[in-house]
ChimeraX commands (.cxc) that place a marker at each C-alpha (Angstrom):
marker #1 position 0.14,0.14,-0.01 radius 0.5
marker #1 position 1.13,3.53,-0.82 radius 0.5
marker #1 position 0.81,6.40,1.52 radius 0.5
marker #1 position -0.27,9.88,-0.20 radius 0.5
marker #1 position 1.16,12.76,1.27 radius 0.5
marker #1 position -1.32,15.71,1.35 radius 0.5
marker #1 position 0.13,17.97,4.03 radius 0.5
marker #1 position -1.77,20.62,5.77 radius 0.5
marker #1 position -0.11,23.82,4.81 radius 0.5
marker #1 position 2.45,25.60,7.30 radius 0.5
marker #1 position 0.80,28.58,8.93 radius 0.5
marker #1 position -2.62,26.98,9.22 radius 0.5
marker #1 position -4.18,27.25,12.71 radius 0.5
marker #1 position -4.51,23.43,12.96 radius 0.5
marker #1 position -0.82,22.84,12.02 radius 0.5
marker #1 position 1.07,23.80,15.21 radius 0.5
marker #1 position 4.52,23.10,14.25 radius 0.5
marker #1 position 5.30,21.84,17.63 radius 0.5
marker #1 position 7.13,18.60,18.15 radius 0.5
marker #1 position 5.31,15.10,18.57 radius 0.5
marker #1 position 7.60,12.76,20.57 radius 0.5
marker #1 position 5.74,9.64,18.74 radius 0.5
marker #1 position 5.71,7.67,21.79 radius 0.5
marker #1 position 1.93,6.42,20.97 radius 0.5
marker #1 position -0.39,5.78,18.02 radius 0.5
marker #1 position -4.15,6.97,18.60 radius 0.5
marker #1 position -6.74,5.36,16.62 radius 0.5
marker #1 position -9.95,7.40,15.96 radius 0.5
marker #1 position -13.03,7.05,13.45 radius 0.5
marker #1 position -14.19,9.91,11.51 radius 0.5
marker #1 position -17.90,9.48,12.50 radius 0.5
marker #1 position -18.64,10.72,8.99 radius 0.5
marker #1 position -20.93,8.07,7.46 radius 0.5
marker #1 position -21.66,10.10,4.22 radius 0.5
marker #1 position -21.20,8.46,1.00 radius 0.5
marker #1 position -17.92,9.82,-0.46 radius 0.5
marker #1 position -16.46,10.75,3.06 radius 0.5
marker #1 position -13.36,8.67,2.23 radius 0.5
marker #1 position -9.62,9.48,3.12 radius 0.5
marker #1 position -9.29,11.84,-0.06 radius 0.5
marker #1 position -12.36,13.88,1.09 radius 0.5
marker #1 position -11.08,14.08,4.57 radius 0.5
marker #1 position -7.64,15.47,3.30 radius 0.5
marker #1 position -9.35,18.20,1.75 radius 0.5
marker #1 position -11.53,18.93,4.62 radius 0.5
marker #1 position -8.59,18.96,7.26 radius 0.5
marker #1 position -6.80,21.53,4.97 radius 0.5
marker #1 position -9.67,23.86,4.84 radius 0.5
marker #1 position -10.26,23.87,8.84 radius 0.5
marker #1 position -9.93,27.07,10.49 radius 0.5
marker #1 position -9.97,25.51,14.16 radius 0.5
marker #1 position -7.63,23.48,16.20 radius 0.5
marker #1 position -8.48,19.97,14.78 radius 0.5
marker #1 position -6.00,18.14,12.81 radius 0.5
marker #1 position -4.44,14.40,12.74 radius 0.5
marker #1 position -1.61,12.66,10.79 radius 0.5
marker #1 position -3.45,10.10,8.68 radius 0.5
marker #1 position -6.68,8.99,7.29 radius 0.5
marker #1 position -7.40,5.60,6.17 radius 0.5
marker #1 position -10.22,4.09,4.08 radius 0.5
marker #1 position -10.82,0.97,2.32 radius 0.5
marker #1 position -8.44,1.87,-0.68 radius 0.5
marker #1 position -6.02,4.59,0.56 radius 0.5
marker #1 position -4.05,6.20,3.16 radius 0.5
marker #1 position -3.35,9.95,3.31 radius 0.5
marker #1 position -0.89,11.73,5.29 radius 0.5
marker #1 position -1.88,15.09,6.70 radius 0.5
marker #1 position 0.92,16.05,8.83 radius 0.5
marker #1 position 4.62,14.82,9.61 radius 0.5
marker #1 position 4.68,12.28,12.10 radius 0.5
marker #1 position 6.89,14.26,14.30 radius 0.5
marker #1 position 4.60,17.28,14.55 radius 0.5
marker #1 position 2.12,17.96,17.12 radius 0.5
marker #1 position -1.87,17.78,16.08 radius 0.5
marker #1 position -4.83,18.67,17.55 radius 0.5
marker #1 position -6.61,15.25,17.89 radius 0.5
marker #1 position -7.86,14.93,21.37 radius 0.5
marker #1 position -8.59,17.51,24.26 radius 0.5
marker #1 position -5.68,15.84,26.03 radius 0.5
marker #1 position -2.36,17.79,25.63 radius 0.5
marker #1 position -0.33,14.79,26.41 radius 0.5
marker #1 position -2.09,12.70,23.83 radius 0.5
marker #1 position -1.58,15.63,21.04 radius 0.5
marker #1 position 2.26,16.08,22.04 radius 0.5
marker #1 position 3.05,12.28,22.11 radius 0.5
marker #1 position 0.92,10.34,19.53 radius 0.5
marker #1 position 0.46,9.87,16.13 radius 0.5
marker #1 position -3.26,10.31,15.33 radius 0.5
marker #1 position -5.14,7.99,12.71 radius 0.5
marker #1 position -8.73,8.35,11.63 radius 0.5
marker #1 position -10.53,5.50,9.98 radius 0.5
marker #1 position -13.23,6.19,7.62 radius 0.5
marker #1 position -16.85,4.99,8.26 radius 0.5
marker #1 position -18.45,6.04,5.09 radius 0.5
marker #1 position -21.15,4.30,4.05 radius 0.5
marker #1 position -20.04,3.69,0.49 radius 0.5
marker #1 position -16.79,1.99,1.97 radius 0.5
marker #1 position -15.68,-1.30,3.22 radius 0.5
marker #1 position -15.00,-1.01,6.80 radius 0.5
marker #1 position -13.49,-4.35,6.98 radius 0.5
marker #1 position -10.95,-3.40,4.46 radius 0.5
marker #1 position -10.42,0.05,6.39 radius 0.5
marker #1 position -9.34,-1.83,9.35 radius 0.5
marker #1 position -7.20,-4.13,7.28 radius 0.5
marker #1 position -5.28,-1.07,5.90 radius 0.5
marker #1 position -5.18,0.50,9.39 radius 0.5
marker #1 position -3.53,-2.74,10.79 radius 0.5
marker #1 position -0.98,-2.34,7.75 radius 0.5
marker #1 position -0.38,1.52,8.63 radius 0.5
marker #1 position -0.19,0.93,12.56 radius 0.5
marker #1 position 2.44,-1.65,11.92 radius 0.5
marker #1 position 4.49,0.41,9.57 radius 0.5
marker #1 position 4.43,3.26,12.24 radius 0.5
marker #1 position 5.33,0.79,15.09 radius 0.5
marker #1 position 8.33,-0.17,13.19 radius 0.5
marker #1 position 9.23,3.13,12.04 radius 0.5
marker #1 position 9.19,4.77,15.39 radius 0.5
marker #1 position 9.78,1.69,17.82 radius 0.5
marker #1 position 6.33,1.83,19.20 radius 0.5
marker #1 position 5.02,-1.45,20.95 radius 0.5
marker #1 position 1.45,-2.63,20.60 radius 0.5
marker #1 position 0.98,-1.67,24.26 radius 0.5
marker #1 position 1.18,1.95,23.27 radius 0.5
marker #1 position -1.59,1.69,20.54 radius 0.5
marker #1 position -4.32,3.63,22.15 radius 0.5
marker #1 position -8.00,4.63,21.33 radius 0.5
marker #1 position -9.06,8.42,21.69 radius 0.5
marker #1 position -11.38,6.93,24.46 radius 0.5
marker #1 position -8.43,5.80,26.37 radius 0.5
marker #1 position -7.04,9.51,26.64 radius 0.5
marker #1 position -10.33,11.39,27.02 radius 0.5
marker #1 position -13.28,8.99,27.83 radius 0.5
marker #1 position -14.91,9.91,24.20 radius 0.5
marker #1 position -16.60,6.81,22.77 radius 0.5
marker #1 position -14.13,6.77,19.97 radius 0.5
marker #1 position -13.45,4.89,17.58 radius 0.5
marker #1 position -17.03,3.87,18.12 radius 0.5
marker #1 position -17.41,0.85,15.68 radius 0.5
marker #1 position -14.17,-0.74,16.77 radius 0.5
marker #1 position -14.99,-0.41,20.40 radius 0.5
marker #1 position -18.36,-1.82,20.01 radius 0.5
marker #1 position -16.80,-5.19,18.83 radius 0.5
marker #1 position -13.45,-4.93,17.01 radius 0.5
marker #1 position -10.92,-3.38,19.13 radius 0.5
marker #1 position -9.58,-6.60,20.76 radius 0.5
marker #1 position -9.19,-8.15,17.11 radius 0.5
marker #1 position -7.21,-5.10,16.11 radius 0.5
marker #1 position -4.92,-5.34,18.98 radius 0.5
marker #1 position -4.24,-8.93,18.32 radius 0.5
marker #1 position -3.60,-8.50,14.92 radius 0.5
marker #1 position -0.96,-5.57,15.19 radius 0.5
marker #1 position 0.45,-7.80,18.26 radius 0.5
marker #1 position 0.85,-10.69,16.12 radius 0.5
marker #1 position 2.53,-8.76,13.43 radius 0.5
marker #1 position 4.85,-7.20,16.05 radius 0.5
marker #1 position 6.30,-10.75,16.91 radius 0.5
marker #1 position 7.47,-11.28,13.48 radius 0.5
marker #1 position 11.26,-10.37,12.59 radius 0.5
marker #1 position 12.02,-7.47,10.45 radius 0.5
marker #1 position 14.02,-7.93,7.31 radius 0.5
marker #1 position 17.20,-6.21,6.32 radius 0.5
marker #1 position 15.24,-4.71,3.26 radius 0.5
marker #1 position 12.45,-3.64,5.54 radius 0.5
marker #1 position 14.79,-1.52,7.83 radius 0.5
marker #1 position 16.57,-0.07,4.65 radius 0.5
marker #1 position 12.95,0.99,3.52 radius 0.5
marker #1 position 12.57,2.70,6.78 radius 0.5
marker #1 position 15.62,4.86,6.28 radius 0.5
marker #1 position 18.26,2.71,8.25 radius 0.5
marker #1 position 21.47,3.03,5.77 radius 0.5
marker #1 position 23.87,0.96,8.15 radius 0.5
marker #1 position 22.88,-2.25,9.47 radius 0.5
marker #1 position 25.16,-4.36,11.36 radius 0.5
marker #1 position 23.99,-7.97,11.70 radius 0.5
marker link #1:1,2 radius 0.2
marker link #1:2,3 radius 0.2
marker link #1:3,4 radius 0.2
marker link #1:4,5 radius 0.2
marker link #1:5,6 radius 0.2
marker link #1:6,7 radius 0.2
marker link #1:7,8 radius 0.2
marker link #1:8,9 radius 0.2
marker link #1:9,10 radius 0.2
marker link #1:10,11 radius 0.2
marker link #1:11,12 radius 0.2
marker link #1:12,13 radius 0.2
marker link #1:13,14 radius 0.2
marker link #1:14,15 radius 0.2
marker link #1:15,16 radius 0.2
marker link #1:16,17 radius 0.2
marker link #1:17,18 radius 0.2
marker link #1:18,19 radius 0.2
marker link #1:19,20 radius 0.2
marker link #1:20,21 radius 0.2
marker link #1:21,22 radius 0.2
marker link #1:22,23 radius 0.2
marker link #1:23,24 radius 0.2
marker link #1:24,25 radius 0.2
marker link #1:25,26 radius 0.2
marker link #1:26,27 radius 0.2
marker link #1:27,28 radius 0.2
marker link #1:28,29 radius 0.2
marker link #1:29,30 radius 0.2
marker link #1:30,31 radius 0.2
marker link #1:31,32 radius 0.2
marker link #1:32,33 radius 0.2
marker link #1:33,34 radius 0.2
marker link #1:34,35 radius 0.2
marker link #1:35,36 radius 0.2
marker link #1:36,37 radius 0.2
marker link #1:37,38 radius 0.2
marker link #1:38,39 radius 0.2
marker link #1:39,40 radius 0.2
marker link #1:40,41 radius 0.2
marker link #1:41,42 radius 0.2
marker link #1:42,43 radius 0.2
marker link #1:43,44 radius 0.2
marker link #1:44,45 radius 0.2
marker link #1:45,46 radius 0.2
marker link #1:46,47 radius 0.2
marker link #1:47,48 radius 0.2
marker link #1:48,49 radius 0.2
marker link #1:49,50 radius 0.2
marker link #1:50,51 radius 0.2
marker link #1:51,52 radius 0.2
marker link #1:52,53 radius 0.2
marker link #1:53,54 radius 0.2
marker link #1:54,55 radius 0.2
marker link #1:55,56 radius 0.2
marker link #1:56,57 radius 0.2
marker link #1:57,58 radius 0.2
marker link #1:58,59 radius 0.2
marker link #1:59,60 radius 0.2
marker link #1:60,61 radius 0.2
marker link #1:61,62 radius 0.2
marker link #1:62,63 radius 0.2
marker link #1:63,64 radius 0.2
marker link #1:64,65 radius 0.2
marker link #1:65,66 radius 0.2
marker link #1:66,67 radius 0.2
marker link #1:67,68 radius 0.2
marker link #1:68,69 radius 0.2
marker link #1:69,70 radius 0.2
marker link #1:70,71 radius 0.2
marker link #1:71,72 radius 0.2
marker link #1:72,73 radius 0.2
marker link #1:73,74 radius 0.2
marker link #1:74,75 radius 0.2
marker link #1:75,76 radius 0.2
marker link #1:76,77 radius 0.2
marker link #1:77,78 radius 0.2
marker link #1:78,79 radius 0.2
marker link #1:79,80 radius 0.2
marker link #1:80,81 radius 0.2
marker link #1:81,82 radius 0.2
marker link #1:82,83 radius 0.2
marker link #1:83,84 radius 0.2
marker link #1:84,85 radius 0.2
marker link #1:85,86 radius 0.2
marker link #1:86,87 radius 0.2
marker link #1:87,88 radius 0.2
marker link #1:88,89 radius 0.2
marker link #1:89,90 radius 0.2
marker link #1:90,91 radius 0.2
marker link #1:91,92 radius 0.2
marker link #1:92,93 radius 0.2
marker link #1:93,94 radius 0.2
marker link #1:94,95 radius 0.2
marker link #1:95,96 radius 0.2
marker link #1:96,97 radius 0.2
marker link #1:97,98 radius 0.2
marker link #1:98,99 radius 0.2
marker link #1:99,100 radius 0.2
marker link #1:100,101 radius 0.2
marker link #1:101,102 radius 0.2
marker link #1:102,103 radius 0.2
marker link #1:103,104 radius 0.2
marker link #1:104,105 radius 0.2
marker link #1:105,106 radius 0.2
marker link #1:106,107 radius 0.2
marker link #1:107,108 radius 0.2
marker link #1:108,109 radius 0.2
marker link #1:109,110 radius 0.2
marker link #1:110,111 radius 0.2
marker link #1:111,112 radius 0.2
marker link #1:112,113 radius 0.2
marker link #1:113,114 radius 0.2
marker link #1:114,115 radius 0.2
marker link #1:115,116 radius 0.2
marker link #1:116,117 radius 0.2
marker link #1:117,118 radius 0.2
marker link #1:118,119 radius 0.2
marker link #1:119,120 radius 0.2
marker link #1:120,121 radius 0.2
marker link #1:121,122 radius 0.2
marker link #1:122,123 radius 0.2
marker link #1:123,124 radius 0.2
marker link #1:124,125 radius 0.2
marker link #1:125,126 radius 0.2
marker link #1:126,127 radius 0.2
marker link #1:127,128 radius 0.2
marker link #1:128,129 radius 0.2
marker link #1:129,130 radius 0.2
marker link #1:130,131 radius 0.2
marker link #1:131,132 radius 0.2
marker link #1:132,133 radius 0.2
marker link #1:133,134 radius 0.2
marker link #1:134,135 radius 0.2
marker link #1:135,136 radius 0.2
marker link #1:136,137 radius 0.2
marker link #1:137,138 radius 0.2
marker link #1:138,139 radius 0.2
marker link #1:139,140 radius 0.2
marker link #1:140,141 radius 0.2
marker link #1:141,142 radius 0.2
marker link #1:142,143 radius 0.2
marker link #1:143,144 radius 0.2
marker link #1:144,145 radius 0.2
marker link #1:145,146 radius 0.2
marker link #1:146,147 radius 0.2
marker link #1:147,148 radius 0.2
marker link #1:148,149 radius 0.2
marker link #1:149,150 radius 0.2
marker link #1:150,151 radius 0.2
marker link #1:151,152 radius 0.2
marker link #1:152,153 radius 0.2
marker link #1:153,154 radius 0.2
marker link #1:154,155 radius 0.2
marker link #1:155,156 radius 0.2
marker link #1:156,157 radius 0.2
marker link #1:157,158 radius 0.2
marker link #1:158,159 radius 0.2
marker link #1:159,160 radius 0.2
marker link #1:160,161 radius 0.2
marker link #1:161,162 radius 0.2
marker link #1:162,163 radius 0.2
marker link #1:163,164 radius 0.2
marker link #1:164,165 radius 0.2
marker link #1:165,166 radius 0.2
marker link #1:166,167 radius 0.2
marker link #1:167,168 radius 0.2
marker link #1:168,169 radius 0.2
marker link #1:169,170 radius 0.2
marker link #1:170,171 radius 0.2
marker link #1:171,172 radius 0.2
marker link #1:172,173 radius 0.2
marker link #1:173,174 radius 0.2
view
């Protein structure tokens, strides 16, 4: 899968430019069930926002869009700790999408981010864990445990030298 970089312009109120420690990954859902409310639509939406709301990635059943560099703070919860230490991912729940495929793509993305930033599965959180908000609602109503099992199972697999190189490591000592 490929990640489409569609970054919020510098200077926008929802792009603070402050540092994100990338210690956690937080999973959300868009709560936008309208037809056509896919990752591309949300990429356009987040760039036009004039309020302090932002996140790093949007995932749907066929694509992943990145809106902020991982290392930049976002405004994805009312928790300053979450905003300054977590990579935020929104899962699309659009009526014309396949949510099961969206979850598959989210598992793939979370695994990539875990590898890239050295984040273990125990540091993958829901929005609810930070603030109490019932989000990601669909996953919390019957899919979160499976999601965690899937990312945890992948965590136990070894990383190949070519995967390390793809993540930016040029010198690898075996």
